[in-house]
N, C-alpha and C positions, 0 to 999 in steps of 0.2 A: 596522497594528493598529486594531481598532475603537475608537471614542471611548468615554469613560466612560459616556456616555448609553446606549450599547448594553448595557453590562454592568449598568446600573441597571434595565433592563427586567426584568419577571418572566420566569421560565424559559420559560413557554409562548409568550410573544410572541417571545422570542429564537429559540426552536426553529422557530417559524412562518416567520421571516425566513430562517433557515438552510435550512429545507426548500425554500422557494421558490427560494433561490439554487442549491441542489443540483440542483433540477429544471431550471433554466435552464442550468447548467454541464454537466449530463448531455447536454443537447441541442446545446450549442454550445461551441466554444472561446472563450476570453476575448474576442477581438476581434469576435466575432459575437454575444456576449451583450448583453442590453439591460436597463438599469435598469428601464425601463417594464414589462417582463414580470415582473420580480421584485416590484416594488411592487404590481402588480395581483394576483399570486398570494398575496402576504403581506397584502394589504388594508391597506397603509399609504400615507400621502401621500408624494409625491416629496420634500417638504421634510424629512419625518422621516428619510428614507433618508440625507440628507446631514448630519443631526444625529448619526447613528450611525456613518457611514463617510465617509472623505475623498472616495472615489470608488469606482467599480466595481472597480478593481484592488485597493483596500484590502480589500473584501469577498472578492474572489476568492482572494487569497493567504491570508487568514485561513481560509477554508473548506478550501483544500487542505492548509494546515499542520495543521489539526485532523484531516483525513482521514489524513494520514501518521502523525500522532501516535497515532491509534487503532490503526493497524496495528502501530506500534512497541510500544505497550503490550501488545498481544496476544502478540507475539513474546517480550517480556520475561517475561510470565506463563508461557509454555510452557518457557522456559529455566530457570525456577525449579523445574520438575518433574523434570528429569534433567540429568546432566552428560555424557550420551552424545550426540554430534552427530547420529548416525544415528537414534537414538530420538527426539531433538528434531524431526527432519525428519518422522518418522512421526506424532508427537503433533500437530504443527502442520498436518498434511495436511488435516484436516476444515475448519479455518478458511480455509486457502488455497483449497481446492476451492470452497467457497461463494462466495468472492470472485471467483474466476476465471469461474465459470459464471453469475454475476449480470450479465445483459446491460447493465443500467443502470450498474452499477459499472464494468464493462469500458469502456463508452462514455465514462464520466466520466474514467477514467484515461487513455484515448486522447486525449481533449480536453486534459487536464492537461499531458501530455508535449508535445503540439503547442503549447500556449500558453506553457509555460515555456522552450521551446527557444531562444527569441530573447532571453531575459532572462539575460544572462551572470552578473550578480551573484547572482541567485537560484539558478542552476545550480551555482555554486561552493558556495554555502551548502547546497544540497540534497545535493550529493555528499559534503560533510563530515558532515552529519547522518546520511546513509545509511551512510557508513564507520564513524562512531561507533556507530551502532546495531548493525551487523554485528559489530564488535569487542566490543561490550558482550555480545552473545550468545556469541561464541566464547570470551571470557574466563571464562565460567561453565562451559565445557565442559572435559572431560578430554581434552586433545589429545596426551597422551603417546605414543599409538600412531600419530599422524599424522606422516608424514615431512617435512612442511613446517613451517617455523618462522617465516619472514618474513611480516610482516603482509600484504603485497601478494599473496602466494601463498595465504594463508589466506582472504583476501577472495574471491579467484578461486574457491577451492574452494566456499565458501558459495554464491556466485552460480551456480556450475555446478549445484549441487543444486537451487537454486530454479528455474533455467532448465529442468532436467529435469522438475521438477514441473509447470511451466507447459506444456511441450511435451506431456507425457502427457495432461494435462487438455484441452488444445486438441484433440488428436487424438480424444479421447473424445467431444467435442462434435460433431465432424465425423461420427463413426461412431455417434453416439447410444448410447454404452456406459454401463452403470450405474456408479454411484460405486464399488461393490464391485470391479468389473472394473478400473477405473482405479487404485484403491488397490493391488490386487495387482500390476498392471503397474509402478506406481511402486516398490513394494517390490522387485520383481525387478531393475529397473535400479539401485536403490540398493545392492542386494547386490553388483552388478557393480562399482560404484564402491568399495565397501568391501573386497571380497575379490578382485577382478580376474577375468580371463577364463581364466587358465591353471590347469590341474589341479595340485594339489600333487604333487611328486615323491616 
C-alpha cells in the first residue's frame, strides 16, 4: 500500500502519478517497468517516489487493485438494477464491451495477468476476491429457476457467460463488426444458454 505521504498529496498530483504508472504498466509487465519512466512522466523527483511508495511493486499492486475495484464497483451497480441474471448480463454488456475493445486497457490486463502469474500469494488473494465478487452478484439474483445450487457450479455458470461475452466481442474485433451486431449475437447465444437448443415438445 502507498505511504501516508501519497494520500496526503492533492488529488491532481496523485492522479498524475497514477496516470504515469498506468501508461508504463500498459506498455510493460511489472518486471520490465521502470521507475525512471514513471517519475519522468509524472514530473516528480526519484526521491519523492520513494516517499510515496516502498518500491515499484508497491505502486504496481496498488494500481491493479484499484483497477479491479473499479470493475467490481461497476458490476455491483448493475446488479442493483435487476435480480435477473440474464438481464444483468445484457445491462452490463455496454460496460464490458468498452473495456474489451479498449486496446490500452486490453494490453494493461494482459500485462497484469502475466505479472501476477508468479506471485502465488497475490493469486490466492485475487481468486478469493474474484469469487467473493461473483457470489456477491449472484446473491442478488433470483436463481430459483437455475438448476444449479452449489457455489462452484454457480461460479462456473457466471464465468461461462462472461467468457461468451469476451469471445463474441473478440470475434467482432477480428471481423470489424458494429457494436449493435455484437450485442445481437451475444443476446442470441445468451438465449441458447437460457432456453437450450431443443424445441419444446
